[in-house]
mmCIF file of the N, C-alpha and C atoms, coordinates in Angstrom:
data_MODEL
# 
_entry.id   MODEL 
# 
loop_
_atom_site.group_PDB 
_atom_site.id 
_atom_site.type_symbol 
_atom_site.label_atom_id 
_atom_site.label_alt_id 
_atom_site.label_comp_id 
_atom_site.label_asym_id 
_atom_site.label_entity_id 
_atom_site.label_seq_id 
_atom_site.pdbx_PDB_ins_code 
_atom_site.Cartn_x 
_atom_site.Cartn_y 
_atom_site.Cartn_z 
_atom_site.occupancy 
_atom_site.B_iso_or_equiv 
_atom_site.pdbx_formal_charge 
_atom_site.auth_seq_id 
_atom_site.auth_comp_id 
_atom_site.auth_asym_id 
_atom_site.auth_atom_id 
_atom_site.pdbx_PDB_model_num 
ATOM 1   N N  . UNK A 1 1  ? 16.092 12.528 -1.816  1.00 0.00 ? 1  UNK A N  1 
ATOM 2   C CA . UNK A 1 1  ? 15.091 11.117 -2.600  1.00 0.00 ? 1  UNK A CA 1 
ATOM 3   C C  . UNK A 1 1  ? 14.932 11.440 -3.080  1.00 0.00 ? 1  UNK A C  1 
ATOM 4   N N  . UNK A 1 2  ? 15.018 10.877 -4.026  1.00 0.00 ? 2  UNK A N  1 
ATOM 5   C CA . UNK A 1 2  ? 14.840 10.074 -5.555  1.00 0.00 ? 2  UNK A CA 1 
ATOM 6   C C  . UNK A 1 2  ? 13.278 9.555  -5.338  1.00 0.00 ? 2  UNK A C  1 
ATOM 7   N N  . UNK A 1 3  ? 12.196 10.250 -7.153  1.00 0.00 ? 3  UNK A N  1 
ATOM 8   C CA . UNK A 1 3  ? 11.204 10.277 -7.185  1.00 0.00 ? 3  UNK A CA 1 
ATOM 9   C C  . UNK A 1 3  ? 10.541 10.233 -5.921  1.00 0.00 ? 3  UNK A C  1 
ATOM 10  N N  . UNK A 1 4  ? 10.312 11.026 -4.716  1.00 0.00 ? 4  UNK A N  1 
ATOM 11  C CA . UNK A 1 4  ? 9.526  11.789 -3.513  1.00 0.00 ? 4  UNK A CA 1 
ATOM 12  C C  . UNK A 1 4  ? 7.847  11.611 -3.728  1.00 0.00 ? 4  UNK A C  1 
ATOM 13  N N  . UNK A 1 5  ? 7.833  11.932 -5.087  1.00 0.00 ? 5  UNK A N  1 
ATOM 14  C CA . UNK A 1 5  ? 6.450  12.144 -5.272  1.00 0.00 ? 5  UNK A CA 1 
ATOM 15  C C  . UNK A 1 5  ? 5.637  10.884 -5.203  1.00 0.00 ? 5  UNK A C  1 
ATOM 16  N N  . UNK A 1 6  ? 6.297  9.814  -6.633  1.00 0.00 ? 6  UNK A N  1 
ATOM 17  C CA . UNK A 1 6  ? 6.304  8.592  -6.598  1.00 0.00 ? 6  UNK A CA 1 
ATOM 18  C C  . UNK A 1 6  ? 5.504  7.525  -5.508  1.00 0.00 ? 6  UNK A C  1 
ATOM 19  N N  . UNK A 1 7  ? 6.898  8.263  -4.248  1.00 0.00 ? 7  UNK A N  1 
ATOM 20  C CA . UNK A 1 7  ? 6.985  7.215  -3.838  1.00 0.00 ? 7  UNK A CA 1 
ATOM 21  C C  . UNK A 1 7  ? 5.961  7.246  -2.466  1.00 0.00 ? 7  UNK A C  1 
ATOM 22  N N  . UNK A 1 8  ? 5.230  8.966  -3.007  1.00 0.00 ? 8  UNK A N  1 
ATOM 23  C CA . UNK A 1 8  ? 4.240  9.473  -1.340  1.00 0.00 ? 8  UNK A CA 1 
ATOM 24  C C  . UNK A 1 8  ? 3.319  8.541  -2.264  1.00 0.00 ? 8  UNK A C  1 
ATOM 25  N N  . UNK A 1 9  ? 3.063  8.756  -3.426  1.00 0.00 ? 9  UNK A N  1 
ATOM 26  C CA . UNK A 1 9  ? 1.540  8.177  -3.919  1.00 0.00 ? 9  UNK A CA 1 
ATOM 27  C C  . UNK A 1 9  ? 1.586  6.671  -3.827  1.00 0.00 ? 9  UNK A C  1 
ATOM 28  N N  . UNK A 1 10 ? 2.821  5.733  -3.844  1.00 0.00 ? 10 UNK A N  1 
ATOM 29  C CA . UNK A 1 10 ? 3.075  4.722  -3.453  1.00 0.00 ? 10 UNK A CA 1 
ATOM 30  C C  . UNK A 1 10 ? 1.927  4.332  -2.343  1.00 0.00 ? 10 UNK A C  1 
ATOM 31  N N  . UNK A 1 11 ? 2.667  5.079  -1.166  1.00 0.00 ? 11 UNK A N  1 
ATOM 32  C CA . UNK A 1 11 ? 2.291  4.903  0.159   1.00 0.00 ? 11 UNK A CA 1 
ATOM 33  C C  . UNK A 1 11 ? 0.684  4.986  0.420   1.00 0.00 ? 11 UNK A C  1 
ATOM 34  N N  . UNK A 1 12 ? 0.018  6.019  -0.895  1.00 0.00 ? 12 UNK A N  1 
ATOM 35  C CA . UNK A 1 12 ? -0.930 6.723  -0.002  1.00 0.00 ? 12 UNK A CA 1 
ATOM 36  C C  . UNK A 1 12 ? -2.050 5.247  -0.831  1.00 0.00 ? 12 UNK A C  1 
ATOM 37  N N  . UNK A 1 13 ? -1.555 4.791  -1.587  1.00 0.00 ? 13 UNK A N  1 
ATOM 38  C CA . UNK A 1 13 ? -2.293 3.866  -2.053  1.00 0.00 ? 13 UNK A CA 1 
ATOM 39  C C  . UNK A 1 13 ? -2.331 2.139  -1.132  1.00 0.00 ? 13 UNK A C  1 
ATOM 40  N N  . UNK A 1 14 ? -1.010 2.017  -0.324  1.00 0.00 ? 14 UNK A N  1 
ATOM 41  C CA . UNK A 1 14 ? -0.794 1.239  0.519   1.00 0.00 ? 14 UNK A CA 1 
ATOM 42  C C  . UNK A 1 14 ? 0.136  0.206  -0.808  1.00 0.00 ? 14 UNK A C  1 
ATOM 43  N N  . UNK A 1 15 ? 0.139  0.368  -2.128  1.00 0.00 ? 15 UNK A N  1 
ATOM 44  C CA . UNK A 1 15 ? 1.474  -0.244 -2.591  1.00 0.00 ? 15 UNK A CA 1 
ATOM 45  C C  . UNK A 1 15 ? 3.252  -0.290 -1.817  1.00 0.00 ? 15 UNK A C  1 
ATOM 46  N N  . UNK A 1 16 ? 3.143  -1.616 -1.726  1.00 0.00 ? 16 UNK A N  1 
ATOM 47  C CA . UNK A 1 16 ? 5.371  -1.487 -1.598  1.00 0.00 ? 16 UNK A CA 1 
ATOM 48  C C  . UNK A 1 16 ? 5.939  -2.229 -3.037  1.00 0.00 ? 16 UNK A C  1 
ATOM 49  N N  . UNK A 1 17 ? 6.947  -2.066 -2.913  1.00 0.00 ? 17 UNK A N  1 
ATOM 50  C CA . UNK A 1 17 ? 7.571  -2.909 -4.046  1.00 0.00 ? 17 UNK A CA 1 
ATOM 51  C C  . UNK A 1 17 ? 7.053  -3.618 -5.723  1.00 0.00 ? 17 UNK A C  1 
ATOM 52  N N  . UNK A 1 18 ? 6.711  -4.724 -3.997  1.00 0.00 ? 18 UNK A N  1 
ATOM 53  C CA . UNK A 1 18 ? 6.398  -6.436 -4.995  1.00 0.00 ? 18 UNK A CA 1 
ATOM 54  C C  . UNK A 1 18 ? 4.722  -5.352 -5.347  1.00 0.00 ? 18 UNK A C  1 
ATOM 55  N N  . UNK A 1 19 ? 4.229  -4.692 -5.090  1.00 0.00 ? 19 UNK A N  1 
ATOM 56  C CA . UNK A 1 19 ? 2.793  -4.409 -5.852  1.00 0.00 ? 19 UNK A CA 1 
ATOM 57  C C  . UNK A 1 19 ? 3.101  -3.921 -7.200  1.00 0.00 ? 19 UNK A C  1 
ATOM 58  N N  . UNK A 1 20 ? 4.218  -3.032 -6.531  1.00 0.00 ? 20 UNK A N  1 
ATOM 59  C CA . UNK A 1 20 ? 4.571  -1.600 -7.578  1.00 0.00 ? 20 UNK A CA 1 
ATOM 60  C C  . UNK A 1 20 ? 4.745  -2.388 -8.679  1.00 0.00 ? 20 UNK A C  1 
ATOM 61  N N  . UNK A 1 21 ? 5.860  -3.175 -8.949  1.00 0.00 ? 21 UNK A N  1 
ATOM 62  C CA . UNK A 1 21 ? 6.408  -4.395 -9.420  1.00 0.00 ? 21 UNK A CA 1 
ATOM 63  C C  . UNK A 1 21 ? 5.360  -5.166 -10.610 1.00 0.00 ? 21 UNK A C  1 
ATOM 64  N N  . UNK A 1 22 ? 4.410  -5.118 -9.807  1.00 0.00 ? 22 UNK A N  1 
ATOM 65  C CA . UNK A 1 22 ? 3.133  -5.958 -10.714 1.00 0.00 ? 22 UNK A CA 1 
ATOM 66  C C  . UNK A 1 22 ? 2.025  -5.435 -11.483 1.00 0.00 ? 22 UNK A C  1 
ATOM 67  N N  . UNK A 1 23 ? 2.629  -3.925 -11.441 1.00 0.00 ? 23 UNK A N  1 
ATOM 68  C CA . UNK A 1 23 ? 1.536  -2.630 -12.042 1.00 0.00 ? 23 UNK A CA 1 
ATOM 69  C C  . UNK A 1 23 ? 2.481  -2.352 -13.330 1.00 0.00 ? 23 UNK A C  1 
ATOM 70  N N  . UNK A 1 24 ? 4.128  -2.323 -13.179 1.00 0.00 ? 24 UNK A N  1 
ATOM 71  C CA . UNK A 1 24 ? 4.686  -1.748 -14.025 1.00 0.00 ? 24 UNK A CA 1 
ATOM 72  C C  . UNK A 1 24 ? 5.351  -2.866 -14.627 1.00 0.00 ? 24 UNK A C  1 
ATOM 73  N N  . UNK A 1 25 ? 5.161  -4.166 -14.717 1.00 0.00 ? 25 UNK A N  1 
ATOM 74  C CA . UNK A 1 25 ? 5.793  -5.227 -15.193 1.00 0.00 ? 25 UNK A CA 1 
ATOM 75  C C  . UNK A 1 25 ? 7.242  -5.305 -14.774 1.00 0.00 ? 25 UNK A C  1 
ATOM 76  N N  . UNK A 1 26 ? 7.485  -5.281 -13.532 1.00 0.00 ? 26 UNK A N  1 
ATOM 77  C CA . UNK A 1 26 ? 8.959  -5.784 -13.175 1.00 0.00 ? 26 UNK A CA 1 
ATOM 78  C C  . UNK A 1 26 ? 9.149  -6.121 -11.639 1.00 0.00 ? 26 UNK A C  1 
ATOM 79  N N  . UNK A 1 27 ? 9.834  -7.123 -11.267 1.00 0.00 ? 27 UNK A N  1 
ATOM 80  C CA . UNK A 1 27 ? 10.113 -7.364 -10.110 1.00 0.00 ? 27 UNK A CA 1 
ATOM 81  C C  . UNK A 1 27 ? 10.254 -6.647 -9.480  1.00 0.00 ? 27 UNK A C  1 
ATOM 82  N N  . UNK A 1 28 ? 10.205 -7.148 -7.999  1.00 0.00 ? 28 UNK A N  1 
ATOM 83  C CA . UNK A 1 28 ? 10.513 -6.243 -7.067  1.00 0.00 ? 28 UNK A CA 1 
ATOM 84  C C  . UNK A 1 28 ? 11.990 -5.736 -6.368  1.00 0.00 ? 28 UNK A C  1 
ATOM 85  N N  . UNK A 1 29 ? 12.966 -6.632 -7.027  1.00 0.00 ? 29 UNK A N  1 
ATOM 86  C CA . UNK A 1 29 ? 14.657 -5.910 -6.845  1.00 0.00 ? 29 UNK A CA 1 
ATOM 87  C C  . UNK A 1 29 ? 14.427 -5.085 -7.877  1.00 0.00 ? 29 UNK A C  1 
ATOM 88  N N  . UNK A 1 30 ? 13.922 -5.419 -9.439  1.00 0.00 ? 30 UNK A N  1 
ATOM 89  C CA . UNK A 1 30 ? 14.274 -4.349 -10.257 1.00 0.00 ? 30 UNK A CA 1 
ATOM 90  C C  . UNK A 1 30 ? 13.480 -2.801 -9.918  1.00 0.00 ? 30 UNK A C  1 
ATOM 91  N N  . UNK A 1 31 ? 12.254 -3.023 -9.569  1.00 0.00 ? 31 UNK A N  1 
ATOM 92  C CA . UNK A 1 31 ? 12.245 -1.879 -8.704  1.00 0.00 ? 31 UNK A CA 1 
ATOM 93  C C  . UNK A 1 31 ? 12.869 -0.970 -7.396  1.00 0.00 ? 31 UNK A C  1 
ATOM 94  N N  . UNK A 1 32 ? 13.673 -1.750 -6.798  1.00 0.00 ? 32 UNK A N  1 
ATOM 95  C CA . UNK A 1 32 ? 14.208 -1.153 -5.677  1.00 0.00 ? 32 UNK A CA 1 
ATOM 96  C C  . UNK A 1 32 ? 15.393 -0.546 -6.712  1.00 0.00 ? 32 UNK A C  1 
ATOM 97  N N  . UNK A 1 33 ? 16.264 -1.192 -7.399  1.00 0.00 ? 33 UNK A N  1 
ATOM 98  C CA . UNK A 1 33 ? 17.154 -0.461 -8.084  1.00 0.00 ? 33 UNK A CA 1 
ATOM 99  C C  . UNK A 1 33 ? 16.878 0.872  -9.388  1.00 0.00 ? 33 UNK A C  1 
ATOM 100 N N  . UNK A 1 34 ? 15.510 0.899  -9.471  1.00 0.00 ? 34 UNK A N  1 
ATOM 101 C CA . UNK A 1 34 ? 14.524 1.770  -10.167 1.00 0.00 ? 34 UNK A CA 1 
ATOM 102 C C  . UNK A 1 34 ? 14.480 3.354  -9.397  1.00 0.00 ? 34 UNK A C  1 
ATOM 103 N N  . UNK A 1 35 ? 13.751 2.773  -8.395  1.00 0.00 ? 35 UNK A N  1 
ATOM 104 C CA . UNK A 1 35 ? 13.290 3.718  -7.384  1.00 0.00 ? 35 UNK A CA 1 
ATOM 105 C C  . UNK A 1 35 ? 14.850 4.439  -6.691  1.00 0.00 ? 35 UNK A C  1 
ATOM 106 N N  . UNK A 1 36 ? 15.832 3.602  -6.483  1.00 0.00 ? 36 UNK A N  1 
ATOM 107 C CA . UNK A 1 36 ? 17.346 3.898  -6.034  1.00 0.00 ? 36 UNK A CA 1 
ATOM 108 C C  . UNK A 1 36 ? 18.337 5.028  -7.408  1.00 0.00 ? 36 UNK A C  1 
ATOM 109 N N  . UNK A 1 37 ? 17.643 4.793  -8.666  1.00 0.00 ? 37 UNK A N  1 
ATOM 110 C CA . UNK A 1 37 ? 18.117 5.566  -9.337  1.00 0.00 ? 37 UNK A CA 1 
ATOM 111 C C  . UNK A 1 37 ? 19.135 4.946  -10.230 1.00 0.00 ? 37 UNK A C  1 
ATOM 112 N N  . UNK A 1 38 ? 19.308 3.845  -9.689  1.00 0.00 ? 38 UNK A N  1 
ATOM 113 C CA . UNK A 1 38 ? 20.214 2.662  -10.251 1.00 0.00 ? 38 UNK A CA 1 
ATOM 114 C C  . UNK A 1 38 ? 20.284 2.401  -11.995 1.00 0.00 ? 38 UNK A C  1 
ATOM 115 N N  . UNK A 1 39 ? 19.156 2.192  -11.797 1.00 0.00 ? 39 UNK A N  1 
ATOM 116 C CA . UNK A 1 39 ? 18.326 1.786  -13.199 1.00 0.00 ? 39 UNK A CA 1 
ATOM 117 C C  . UNK A 1 39 ? 17.256 2.874  -13.289 1.00 0.00 ? 39 UNK A C  1 
ATOM 118 N N  . UNK A 1 40 ? 17.146 2.883  -14.844 1.00 0.00 ? 40 UNK A N  1 
ATOM 119 C CA . UNK A 1 40 ? 16.212 4.314  -15.644 1.00 0.00 ? 40 UNK A CA 1 
ATOM 120 C C  . UNK A 1 40 ? 14.735 3.458  -15.220 1.00 0.00 ? 40 UNK A C  1 
ATOM 121 N N  . UNK A 1 41 ? 13.462 4.054  -15.595 1.00 0.00 ? 41 UNK A N  1 
ATOM 122 C CA . UNK A 1 41 ? 12.125 3.680  -15.762 1.00 0.00 ? 41 UNK A CA 1 
ATOM 123 C C  . UNK A 1 41 ? 12.394 3.001  -17.148 1.00 0.00 ? 41 UNK A C  1 
ATOM 124 N N  . UNK A 1 42 ? 11.959 2.024  -17.285 1.00 0.00 ? 42 UNK A N  1 
ATOM 125 C CA . UNK A 1 42 ? 11.545 2.492  -18.835 1.00 0.00 ? 42 UNK A CA 1 
ATOM 126 C C  . UNK A 1 42 ? 9.948  3.527  -19.155 1.00 0.00 ? 42 UNK A C  1 
ATOM 127 N N  . UNK A 1 43 ? 10.035 4.246  -20.045 1.00 0.00 ? 43 UNK A N  1 
ATOM 128 C CA . UNK A 1 43 ? 8.511  5.089  -20.502 1.00 0.00 ? 43 UNK A CA 1 
ATOM 129 C C  . UNK A 1 43 ? 7.246  3.957  -20.360 1.00 0.00 ? 43 UNK A C  1 
ATOM 130 N N  . UNK A 1 44 ? 6.849  2.828  -20.659 1.00 0.00 ? 44 UNK A N  1 
ATOM 131 C CA . UNK A 1 44 ? 6.226  2.060  -20.820 1.00 0.00 ? 44 UNK A CA 1 
ATOM 132 C C  . UNK A 1 44 ? 5.547  1.960  -18.838 1.00 0.00 ? 44 UNK A C  1 
ATOM 133 N N  . UNK A 1 45 ? 6.596  1.955  -18.397 1.00 0.00 ? 45 UNK A N  1 
ATOM 134 C CA . UNK A 1 45 ? 6.677  1.849  -17.010 1.00 0.00 ? 45 UNK A CA 1 
ATOM 135 C C  . UNK A 1 45 ? 6.083  2.727  -16.266 1.00 0.00 ? 45 UNK A C  1 
ATOM 136 N N  . UNK A 1 46 ? 6.501  4.257  -16.521 1.00 0.00 ? 46 UNK A N  1 
ATOM 137 C CA . UNK A 1 46 ? 6.124  5.381  -16.006 1.00 0.00 ? 46 UNK A CA 1 
ATOM 138 C C  . UNK A 1 46 ? 4.867  5.715  -16.366 1.00 0.00 ? 46 UNK A C  1 
ATOM 139 N N  . UNK A 1 47 ? 4.328  5.339  -17.833 1.00 0.00 ? 47 UNK A N  1 
ATOM 140 C CA . UNK A 1 47 ? 2.689  5.401  -18.184 1.00 0.00 ? 47 UNK A CA 1 
ATOM 141 C C  . UNK A 1 47 ? 2.022  4.640  -17.201 1.00 0.00 ? 47 UNK A C  1 
ATOM 142 N N  . UNK A 1 48 ? 2.458  3.523  -16.928 1.00 0.00 ? 48 UNK A N  1 
ATOM 143 C CA . UNK A 1 48 ? 1.610  2.731  -16.019 1.00 0.00 ? 48 UNK A CA 1 
ATOM 144 C C  . UNK A 1 48 ? 1.964  2.842  -14.623 1.00 0.00 ? 48 UNK A C  1 
ATOM 145 N N  . UNK A 1 49 ? 2.685  3.526  -14.544 1.00 0.00 ? 49 UNK A N  1 
ATOM 146 C CA . UNK A 1 49 ? 2.369  4.746  -12.858 1.00 0.00 ? 49 UNK A CA 1 
ATOM 147 C C  . UNK A 1 49 ? 1.289  5.425  -13.073 1.00 0.00 ? 49 UNK A C  1 
ATOM 148 N N  . UNK A 1 50 ? 1.816  6.680  -13.922 1.00 0.00 ? 50 UNK A N  1 
ATOM 149 C CA . UNK A 1 50 ? 0.636  7.699  -13.882 1.00 0.00 ? 50 UNK A CA 1 
ATOM 150 C C  . UNK A 1 50 ? -0.490 6.960  -13.774 1.00 0.00 ? 50 UNK A C  1 
ATOM 151 N N  . UNK A 1 51 ? -0.841 6.005  -14.837 1.00 0.00 ? 51 UNK A N  1 
ATOM 152 C CA . UNK A 1 51 ? -2.306 5.199  -15.030 1.00 0.00 ? 51 UNK A CA 1 
ATOM 153 C C  . UNK A 1 51 ? -2.746 4.850  -13.747 1.00 0.00 ? 51 UNK A C  1 
ATOM 154 N N  . UNK A 1 52 ? -1.917 4.462  -12.652 1.00 0.00 ? 52 UNK A N  1 
ATOM 155 C CA . UNK A 1 52 ? -2.615 3.796  -11.275 1.00 0.00 ? 52 UNK A CA 1 
ATOM 156 C C  . UNK A 1 52 ? -2.087 5.670  -10.533 1.00 0.00 ? 52 UNK A C  1 
ATOM 157 N N  . UNK A 1 53 ? -1.288 6.132  -10.775 1.00 0.00 ? 53 UNK A N  1 
ATOM 158 C CA . UNK A 1 53 ? -1.337 6.766  -9.184  1.00 0.00 ? 53 UNK A CA 1 
ATOM 159 C C  . UNK A 1 53 ? -1.831 8.523  -9.537  1.00 0.00 ? 53 UNK A C  1 
ATOM 160 N N  . UNK A 1 54 ? -2.078 8.854  -11.050 1.00 0.00 ? 54 UNK A N  1 
ATOM 161 C CA . UNK A 1 54 ? -2.407 10.043 -11.656 1.00 0.00 ? 54 UNK A CA 1 
ATOM 162 C C  . UNK A 1 54 ? -1.236 10.973 -11.674 1.00 0.00 ? 54 UNK A C  1 
ATOM 163 N N  . UNK A 1 55 ? -1.861 12.297 -12.183 1.00 0.00 ? 55 UNK A N  1 
ATOM 164 C CA . UNK A 1 55 ? -0.880 13.794 -12.176 1.00 0.00 ? 55 UNK A CA 1 
ATOM 165 C C  . UNK A 1 55 ? -0.027 13.152 -13.661 1.00 0.00 ? 55 UNK A C  1 
ATOM 166 N N  . UNK A 1 56 ? 1.334  14.091 -13.328 1.00 0.00 ? 56 UNK A N  1 
ATOM 167 C CA . UNK A 1 56 ? 1.486  13.641 -15.145 1.00 0.00 ? 56 UNK A CA 1 
ATOM 168 C C  . UNK A 1 56 ? 3.181  13.029 -14.511 1.00 0.00 ? 56 UNK A C  1 
ATOM 169 N N  . UNK A 1 57 ? 3.386  12.698 -15.830 1.00 0.00 ? 57 UNK A N  1 
ATOM 170 C CA . UNK A 1 57 ? 4.762  12.294 -15.840 1.00 0.00 ? 57 UNK A CA 1 
ATOM 171 C C  . UNK A 1 57 ? 6.139  13.192 -14.678 1.00 0.00 ? 57 UNK A C  1 
ATOM 172 N N  . UNK A 1 58 ? 6.192  14.483 -15.094 1.00 0.00 ? 58 UNK A N  1 
ATOM 173 C CA . UNK A 1 58 ? 6.989  15.291 -14.452 1.00 0.00 ? 58 UNK A CA 1 
ATOM 174 C C  . UNK A 1 58 ? 6.478  14.867 -12.905 1.00 0.00 ? 58 UNK A C  1 
ATOM 175 N N  . UNK A 1 59 ? 5.511  15.226 -12.902 1.00 0.00 ? 59 UNK A N  1 
ATOM 176 C CA . UNK A 1 59 ? 5.143  15.243 -10.900 1.00 0.00 ? 59 UNK A CA 1 
ATOM 177 C C  . UNK A 1 59 ? 6.214  14.078 -10.078 1.00 0.00 ? 59 UNK A C  1 
ATOM 178 N N  . UNK A 1 60 ? 4.974  12.834 -11.137 1.00 0.00 ? 60 UNK A N  1 
ATOM 179 C CA . UNK A 1 60 ? 5.627  11.367 -10.798 1.00 0.00 ? 60 UNK A CA 1 
ATOM 180 C C  . UNK A 1 60 ? 7.403  11.107 -11.135 1.00 0.00 ? 60 UNK A C  1 
ATOM 181 N N  . UNK A 1 61 ? 7.947  11.801 -12.039 1.00 0.00 ? 61 UNK A N  1 
ATOM 182 C CA . UNK A 1 61 ? 9.016  11.172 -11.908 1.00 0.00 ? 61 UNK A CA 1 
ATOM 183 C C  . UNK A 1 61 ? 10.268 12.518 -11.936 1.00 0.00 ? 61 UNK A C  1 
ATOM 184 N N  . UNK A 1 62 ? 9.731  13.898 -11.892 1.00 0.00 ? 62 UNK A N  1 
ATOM 185 C CA . UNK A 1 62 ? 10.600 14.843 -11.716 1.00 0.00 ? 62 UNK A CA 1 
ATOM 186 C C  . UNK A 1 62 ? 11.752 14.715 -10.601 1.00 0.00 ? 62 UNK A C  1 
ATOM 187 N N  . UNK A 1 63 ? 12.672 15.492 -10.750 1.00 0.00 ? 63 UNK A N  1 
ATOM 188 C CA . UNK A 1 63 ? 13.656 15.758 -9.156  1.00 0.00 ? 63 UNK A CA 1 
ATOM 189 C C  . UNK A 1 63 ? 12.477 16.348 -8.340  1.00 0.00 ? 63 UNK A C  1 
ATOM 190 N N  . UNK A 1 64 ? 12.421 15.871 -6.818  1.00 0.00 ? 64 UNK A N  1 
ATOM 191 C CA . UNK A 1 64 ? 11.772 16.581 -6.109  1.00 0.00 ? 64 UNK A CA 1 
ATOM 192 C C  . UNK A 1 64 ? 10.239 17.283 -6.402  1.00 0.00 ? 64 UNK A C  1 
ATOM 193 N N  . UNK A 1 65 ? 9.410  16.387 -7.908  1.00 0.00 ? 65 UNK A N  1 
ATOM 194 C CA . UNK A 1 65 ? 8.590  16.585 -8.394  1.00 0.00 ? 65 UNK A CA 1 
ATOM 195 C C  . UNK A 1 65 ? 8.580  18.033 -8.784  1.00 0.00 ? 65 UNK A C  1 
ATOM 196 N N  . UNK A 1 66 ? 9.835  18.538 -9.240  1.00 0.00 ? 66 UNK A N  1 
ATOM 197 C CA . UNK A 1 66 ? 9.702  19.514 -10.461 1.00 0.00 ? 66 UNK A CA 1 
ATOM 198 C C  . UNK A 1 66 ? 10.710 18.692 -11.536 1.00 0.00 ? 66 UNK A C  1 
ATOM 199 N N  . UNK A 1 67 ? 10.287 19.263 -12.946 1.00 0.00 ? 67 UNK A N  1 
ATOM 200 C CA . UNK A 1 67 ? 10.062 18.966 -14.142 1.00 0.00 ? 67 UNK A CA 1 
ATOM 201 C C  . UNK A 1 67 ? 11.644 18.898 -14.484 1.00 0.00 ? 67 UNK A C  1 
# 
């Protein structure tokens, strides 16, 4: 599964795709594509996610949590 740690942090915070989209400034449909790996996250989106959920970018966006 792509972005396992990001998805786990979203679940811990109770955020769905719509909530996450508001956090990073993207539509729910765009979030769905990003989480599926169809489109890439922009650096500013990744930084906003890091601010919300903590950890490192490698933790949130690395493959299975690995850099």
